[in-house]
N, C-alpha and C positions, 0 to 999 in steps of 0.2 A: 753610749761609749763612742768616742771620737775615732774615726778611721785612722789607721796607722799611716803616716806619711812615708812613702817610699819613692825610689827613683829607678828607672830602667835606662840603660844606655846601649844603644845599638851602634856598633862599629861597622862601617862598610869599607870595602876595598874593591878596586877594579883589577881584574886579571885578564889574561888572554881569552879565557873562557867566558868572561862576563862578570857582572857584579856579584859580590859575595857579602854575607853578613856573618858576624861572629856571634855564635850562640854557644851554649855549653850544657853538658850533662851535669845536673845538680846532684851532688853526692851527699849533702847533709841538709838538715833543716826543712823548712817549708818548701814543698815541691821536689823533694829528693826523688831521684829516679826519672825525672822529666827533663826534657831539653828546654832550656830557658835562656833568656838574655841576661847579660850582666846587670846586677843591680841589687838593691837592698834598702834597708831602713835609713832614714835621715836621722842622724844623731843630734842631741840637744846642742844648740849653738852653731849648727852647721847649716849652710845654705843648701838648696837642692843641687846646685851645680857642684859644690864642694863634695857632696855625698856621691854624686855620679863619678867624679874623678877618683875618689877614695875606693868606691866599690869596684870600678874597673881594675884598679891596681891590685886590690885584695884578691879578686877572683880570677885574674888572668896574668898579672905581672906587667901588663901594658900600661904605659903612662900617657894619659891624655890631659891636656891643659884646658882650663875653663874657657879660654878664648876660642878654642876649637869646637866647643859644644854648640849644637843647634837645639833649641827647645821647640818641640813640635806640639806640645799640649799635654793632655792628661788622659789617663784611664782610671776610672773609679770602679772598684770591685765591691759588691755587696753580697754577703753570705747570710741570707735570712736564717738559715739553720744554725749558724755559728757567727753571730755578729762580732765577736772578738777578732775574727779574721778579716774584717773589712779593711780595705786599703785604698788610699788615694795616691796614684803614681804620677810623677812628672816624667815625661818621655823626652829623652835626649838622643841625638845622633851625633856621630863624628866621623870624619873621613881622614883626619890627621891624628897621628899618635906616634909614640916611639916604643920599640920593643917588639918581641915576638910572644904571642900568647903561650902560656905554659900552664900545665895542670896545677891546681892548688888544692888545699884541703877541702874547699867547697865545690869547685867546678872543674870539669875537664873541658876546656874550650876547643871549639872546632869551627872552621869556616864552612858555610853552606851557600850554594848558589841561590840567589834570591828567587829564582824561578823553579826551584826544586827543594822546598823546605821540608823538614822532617815532621810534618803535621801529626803523624800518629804518635810521636813521642812527646808532643807539646801539650800544654793546657788547651782544653777545648775552645776557650774564648779567643785564643790567638787568631783563629780563622776569621773572626769577625772584624778585627781592627789592625792586624799586622800589615795587611796590604797598604793601608794608609801610611804607615811608617816607611815602608819600602818605597812608596811613591814620593815620600817627602812632604806629604800633605799635613796641614795642621789638623789636630783632632781633639775632640772632647767627647768621650764616650763613657756611658754608665753601663757596666756589665753586672747583671744580677744572676747569681748561680742558683741552680735547683737545690733541693734539700740534700742531694748527694755531695754537695760542695765541690763538684767537678764539672758537670755539664751546665750549659748556658740556658737559662730561662729566657733572658732577653739581653740585647745589646742595643742601646739607644744612643744615637749620635745627636749631639746638641747643635 
């Protein structure tokens, strides 16, 4: 079975207190109850950048345009105990957008200082690769989950 194509889009802003990233509490679907970034599946006929723009709007009400997206690379997740959950994500960032993040059916967005992220509420694998995103580094990482489908067996950077 081919991994599901998904996108993640990290919005960053500068405040008097420092850099912040927009994350959100996932209310429904895969990852419900966790703090995640905005993103989701790529629909048929849609480019990855188009999917990122759509997902940001759907999950936060914020409008970002494709020209303001930076593509950092990819994260690939493998779930050996549940291969149907395998995903390949294109990672985007943006520092320009319009609108104010608002709660939606799927996500309650909130700004977090990049140096004080809510690790305990996030997926375990974020600790392995999110620092690269925050630093603006290109990345290509393969994350393999343990049989509990939650904790990380390995995170291999290419």
